[in-house]
C-alpha positions as CSV (number, residue, x, y, z in Angstrom):
1,M,8.2,116.3,72.5
2,M,7.7,114.6,75.8
3,Q,5.4,116.9,76.5
4,A,3.3,115.9,73.5
5,S,3.5,112.2,74.7
6,T,2.2,112.7,78.1
7,V,-0.5,114.2,77.2
8,L,-1.5,111.7,74.2
9,L,-0.9,108.9,76.8
10,A,-3.6,110.7,79.1
11,L,-6.0,111.2,76.1
12,L,-5.4,107.2,76.0
13,C,-6.5,106.3,78.4
14,L,-9.3,108.8,78.5
15,G,-10.9,107.2,76.1
16,G,-10.3,103.5,77.6
17,G,-12.3,104.6,79.9
18,A,-15.0,105.5,77.4
19,F,-14.5,102.7,75.2
20,A,-14.5,100.0,78.6
21,F,-18.0,102.6,79.2
22,L,-19.7,101.8,75.9
23,L,-18.7,97.9,75.8
24,L,-20.8,98.1,79.6
25,W,-23.7,99.4,78.7
26,R,-24.2,97.9,75.2
27,A,-23.2,94.8,77.2
28,R,-26.2,95.7,79.2
29,R,-28.5,96.2,76.4
30,D,-27.8,93.0,75.4
31,M,-28.6,91.5,78.2
32,E,-31.9,93.4,78.7
33,I,-33.3,91.7,75.7
34,N,-32.2,88.2,76.2
35,L,-33.6,88.6,79.4
36,R,-36.6,89.5,77.6
37,L,-36.3,86.8,75.3
38,G,-35.3,84.0,77.7
39,E,-39.0,85.0,79.5
40,I,-40.5,84.2,75.7
41,V,-38.1,81.0,76.0
42,G,-39.0,79.7,79.7
43,M,-34.9,80.1,79.3
44,Q,-34.2,79.0,82.6
45,G,-31.4,79.1,85.7
46,R,-29.9,82.0,84.1
47,T,-29.7,86.1,86.1
48,K,-28.5,89.4,85.1
49,S,-24.6,88.7,86.3
50,E,-24.2,86.2,84.7
51,L,-25.9,86.5,81.2
52,L,-23.3,90.0,81.7
53,F,-19.8,89.5,83.3
54,G,-19.9,85.7,84.1
55,G,-17.0,85.0,87.0
56,W,-17.2,88.7,87.6
57,P,-16.6,89.9,91.4
58,D,-20.2,92.0,92.2
59,P,-18.4,95.3,92.7
60,T,-22.4,96.7,95.2
61,A,-20.6,93.2,98.0
62,L,-17.9,95.7,98.8
63,L,-19.9,98.8,99.6
64,P,-20.2,99.8,103.5
65,A,-24.5,99.4,104.3
66,L,-24.9,103.0,105.8
67,A,-23.4,103.6,101.6
68,R,-26.1,101.0,100.7
69,N,-29.1,102.3,102.5
70,R,-28.2,106.1,101.6
71,L,-28.6,105.3,98.0
72,Y,-32.1,103.2,98.6
73,Q,-33.2,106.5,99.7
74,A,-31.8,108.6,97.5
75,G,-33.7,105.9,94.6
76,I,-31.3,105.5,93.3
77,D,-30.0,101.8,91.7
78,L,-26.7,101.1,91.3
79,P,-26.7,97.5,89.9
80,P,-23.8,95.4,89.3
81,E,-22.8,96.6,85.2
82,R,-23.3,100.8,85.9
83,L,-21.2,100.2,88.8
84,T,-18.0,98.6,88.0
85,A,-18.5,100.4,84.1
86,I,-18.2,104.2,86.5
87,L,-15.1,102.9,88.4
88,I,-13.8,101.8,85.5
89,F,-14.3,105.8,83.6
90,A,-12.8,107.0,87.2
91,L,-9.6,105.0,87.4
92,C,-9.2,105.9,83.1
93,V,-9.1,109.5,84.1
94,W,-7.5,108.7,87.3
95,L,-4.8,107.5,85.6
96,S,-5.0,110.7,83.1
97,L,-5.2,113.2,86.1
98,A,-1.6,111.3,87.4
99,I,0.6,112.0,84.0
100,L,-0.6,115.0,82.9
101,L,-0.6,117.1,86.6
102,G,1.3,114.5,88.5
103,L,-0.4,111.7,91.8
104,L,-1.3,114.1,94.3
105,V,-3.6,116.2,92.2
106,A,-5.3,113.9,90.5
107,S,-5.9,112.0,93.8
108,V,-7.1,115.2,95.1
109,V,-9.3,115.7,91.9
110,L,-10.5,112.2,92.3
111,L,-11.5,112.4,96.3
112,S,-13.5,116.1,95.5
113,A,-15.2,114.1,93.4
114,L,-16.1,111.2,94.9
115,L,-17.1,113.7,98.2
116,I,-19.1,116.0,96.0
117,V,-20.9,113.1,94.3
118,V,-21.2,111.5,98.1
119,A,-22.8,115.3,98.8
120,I,-25.5,115.3,96.6
121,V,-26.3,111.6,97.1
122,D,-26.9,113.1,101.1
123,Y,-29.0,115.9,99.6
124,R,-31.2,114.1,97.7
125,A,-31.6,110.9,100.7
126,R,-32.8,114.0,103.2
127,Q,-35.1,115.7,100.4
128,R,-36.5,111.9,100.0
129,M,-36.5,111.2,103.5
130,N,-38.2,114.6,104.8
131,A,-41.0,114.6,102.0
132,L,-41.3,110.7,103.1
133,S,-41.7,112.7,107.6
134,E,-44.4,114.7,105.7
135,A,-46.3,112.8,103.8
136,M,-46.5,110.0,107.6
137,L,-48.9,112.2,109.4
138,G,-51.7,111.7,106.8
139,F,-51.0,108.0,105.8
140,F,-51.1,106.9,109.5
141,D,-53.9,109.1,109.8
142,R,-55.6,107.2,106.7
143,V,-54.8,103.3,108.2
144,R,-56.2,104.4,111.2
145,Q,-59.9,105.5,109.8
146,L,-59.1,102.3,107.8
147,L,-59.1,100.5,111.1
148,V,-62.1,102.3,112.7
149,V,-63.9,101.5,110.1
150,G,-63.0,97.9,110.5
151,N,-60.8,96.7,108.4
152,S,-57.9,94.6,109.4
153,L,-54.4,96.1,110.0
154,S,-52.8,94.2,106.0
155,V,-55.8,95.7,104.1
156,A,-55.7,99.0,106.6
157,L,-51.8,99.5,105.3
158,A,-52.1,98.6,102.1
159,R,-56.0,100.9,100.5
160,A,-53.9,104.2,102.8
161,T,-50.9,103.3,100.5
162,Q,-53.0,103.6,97.6
163,S,-54.1,107.1,98.0
164,S,-50.6,108.0,99.3
165,P,-48.1,110.5,97.7
166,P,-45.9,108.9,95.1
167,I,-43.1,109.3,97.7
168,V,-45.2,106.6,99.6
169,V,-46.1,104.1,97.3
170,E,-43.0,103.7,96.3
171,F,-41.3,103.0,99.5
172,F,-44.5,101.1,100.8
173,S,-45.6,98.6,97.9
174,P,-42.2,96.4,98.8
175,T,-43.9,96.0,101.7
176,I,-47.0,95.8,101.0
177,R,-46.5,92.9,98.9
178,R,-44.2,90.7,101.4
179,I,-47.0,91.0,104.0
180,G,-49.0,89.3,100.7
181,N,-46.6,86.4,100.6
182,G,-46.9,85.6,104.2
183,A,-45.1,87.5,106.3
184,G,-45.7,89.4,109.6
185,V,-46.6,93.1,109.4
186,A,-44.6,94.1,112.4
187,E,-41.6,91.9,111.2
188,S,-42.3,93.8,107.7
189,V,-43.2,97.3,108.8
190,N,-39.8,97.2,111.3
191,Q,-37.3,96.6,107.7
192,L,-38.5,99.2,105.9
193,A,-38.5,100.9,108.8
194,E,-34.8,100.0,109.5
195,D,-34.1,101.0,106.0
196,L,-35.4,104.1,106.0
197,D,-34.1,105.4,110.0
198,L,-37.3,107.5,109.5
199,Y,-38.3,108.0,113.3
200,E,-41.4,108.5,112.4
201,L,-42.1,104.4,110.7
202,R,-39.7,103.3,113.8
203,L,-43.0,104.5,115.9
204,F,-45.0,103.4,113.9
205,G,-43.6,99.2,114.6
206,T,-43.3,99.8,117.7
207,A,-47.1,100.6,118.5
208,I,-47.8,98.0,115.5
209,E,-45.5,95.4,117.5
210,T,-46.3,96.3,121.1
211,N,-50.2,95.7,120.3
212,L,-49.5,92.7,118.9
213,R,-48.0,90.7,122.2
214,F,-49.9,93.2,125.1
215,G,-53.2,93.7,122.6
216,G,-55.5,96.9,122.8
217,S,-56.7,99.9,120.7
218,L,-54.8,99.7,118.0
219,T,-56.4,102.9,117.1
220,A,-55.8,104.8,120.3
221,I,-52.3,104.3,120.0
222,L,-52.5,105.5,116.6
223,S,-53.5,108.3,117.6
224,N,-51.4,108.3,120.5
225,L,-48.7,108.9,117.7
226,I,-49.8,111.4,115.6
227,D,-50.1,113.9,117.9
228,N,-46.4,112.4,119.1
229,I,-44.8,113.6,115.0
230,R,-47.3,116.7,115.7
231,R,-45.7,118.0,118.9
232,R,-42.6,116.6,117.1
233,A,-42.6,118.8,114.1
234,A,-43.3,121.8,115.6
235,V,-40.3,121.6,118.0
236,L,-38.4,121.2,114.9
237,R,-40.0,124.1,113.3
238,E,-39.0,126.1,116.1
239,V,-35.2,125.1,116.5
240,R,-34.7,125.1,112.3
241,V,-35.9,128.9,112.7
242,S,-33.6,129.4,115.5
243,T,-30.4,128.3,114.0
244,S,-31.2,129.8,110.2
245,Q,-28.3,132.7,111.3
246,I,-25.8,129.3,112.4
247,R,-26.7,127.8,109.1
248,A,-26.8,130.6,106.6
249,S,-23.0,131.7,108.6
250,A,-21.7,127.9,107.5
251,W,-23.0,128.9,104.2
252,V,-20.8,132.0,103.4
253,L,-17.8,130.5,104.5
254,G,-18.1,127.4,103.2
255,L,-18.6,129.2,99.5
256,L,-16.4,132.5,100.8
257,P,-12.8,130.2,99.3
258,M,-14.3,128.9,96.0
259,V,-16.1,132.0,95.4
260,V,-12.8,133.7,96.4
261,A,-10.1,131.9,93.5
262,S,-12.7,132.2,90.9
263,V,-12.6,135.5,91.0
264,V,-8.6,135.8,91.4
265,M,-8.8,132.6,88.4
266,V,-10.9,135.4,85.7
267,Q,-9.0,138.2,86.6
268,S,-5.6,136.9,86.8
269,P,-4.9,134.0,85.1
270,D,-0.8,134.0,85.0
271,Y,-1.6,134.6,89.1
272,V,-2.8,131.1,89.4
273,R,-1.1,129.5,86.9
274,W,1.6,129.4,89.5
275,F,0.0,127.0,91.4
276,I,-0.1,124.1,88.7
277,D,2.7,124.8,86.8
278,E,5.2,125.2,90.4
279,P,5.4,122.1,92.5
280,V,5.3,124.3,95.1
281,G,1.9,125.7,94.5
282,R,0.2,122.1,93.5
283,Q,1.1,121.8,96.5
284,L,-0.2,124.7,98.1
285,L,-3.0,123.9,96.3
286,V,-3.7,120.2,97.7
287,Y,-3.3,121.1,101.0
288,C,-5.9,124.4,100.3
289,A,-8.6,121.4,99.1
290,L,-7.5,119.3,101.4
291,S,-9.0,122.2,103.9
292,Q,-11.5,123.4,102.5
293,I,-12.9,118.9,102.4
294,L,-12.2,119.4,106.3
295,G,-14.0,122.5,106.7
296,A,-16.9,121.3,105.1
297,F,-17.1,117.8,106.6
298,M,-16.6,120.5,110.6
299,M,-19.0,123.0,109.8
300,R,-21.7,120.1,108.7
301,S,-20.9,118.7,112.2
302,V,-21.7,122.0,113.9
303,V,-24.6,122.9,112.1
304,R,-26.4,119.2,113.1
305,T,-25.4,119.8,115.9
306,S,-27.6,122.8,116.3
307,F,-30.0,121.5,114.1
């Protein structure tokens, strides 16, 4: 009877989280309808957060600057209402697991899920930044050619952005609009370089700022910048080839415990059940999970250092 009531309570918590998620999703849809109607009838002075939450605190303000930059690099838009729905749903799932499996196991599961999400966001951000870095060489060359034929720097940036790959258009379009509204070119490019933390953009912003302050030929500076980026890309390719064995070993060592645990779980379910039913087994399971997470971080540090 006690076990059935525990399962029922856990299901109620899980259902409550799903219901809260649904309510917030419907509130977001209603908010978008109200905003569109407000644009038609000329409603003024009400922001999205006011329409949805009223006096509800903005949870995105609690995110560290590194997390916000990483989400921006990954191209993930996380408005306050969506983050609130995710937090409420995660809390209800954690309560359900805590009732069923215990507080420690629930915390480890939630931490593991958080680390998986962080890893996915980090992977997506790195892929997009690598794609942007590869496109920078052609973008700088187009800017140089437009400057040679007599265009101003702001016009050259705008026209080069229009003929660039989608990843460049996505990140440079706000910068072009900022320049068109009167912001400084060097200031806008440096702001974008700071948000993206991209080596090529930092060099580009420094080159523009130096040219605007001390004068000289920006086309010659861009030519030297392009040569520098090409040499750096060649060196990085050589380093990546030299460290391929280390990275492959890290992947094998990281995935091997999970593969072995999956095989044992399929072949001997009674053996695995001991880790779930017994308190000592749950403690060992938590220890294994924490050791796996710590080992993954350490191997990642070693790989990044060698790269």
